[in-house]
C-alpha positions, 0 to 999 in steps of 0.5 A: 500500500502506497502512502499516499493511500495510507495516508487518505484511508487515515484520515477518513478513519480519524474523521469518520470514526474518531479513531486515535493517533495509536490506533491509526498507528496499530493499524496502519503500522506506523509510528504513533507520533508520524500517525499524529503529524499526518493528523496535525497536518491534514488539521492545518491544512484543513484551516488554510481552505477554510481561510480561502473559501472565506476569503472566496466570499468576500473575494468572488474572482476567487483570487486570494489576494492578501488584502482580502485574506487579511480583512477575513482575519480583520472581521473574525479579529472583531468577532472573537473580541465582541464574543470575549466582552460579551463574555466577560460582561456576562460573568460580571453579572452574574457576579452581582446577582450572586455575590461571589467573584467567580472570577475567582480561582476556587481550590485550596491556595499555595501552602 
């Protein structure tokens, strides 16, 4: 079996069944670190493809130029910042209503 076929089968197995890197290693006869690197590389490539797909939504010609990608990243950053602000406001409101400091770390302190 060639490496490309193994990669394809391993990724399918990972995505469809949620198979771990160690199980994939046993199944395909490679080391666990090799299979884990394969999964990480796939996720990284998938992330790039999703970014380019989102960029193509802003750029119908599909050129994927750098300014379009920067616009997509700026939009994602803005949404993340808004989400953080909303979560912090929710925690503040819960603090006021419950009268407890939710942000305070629970558990014993250092001895």
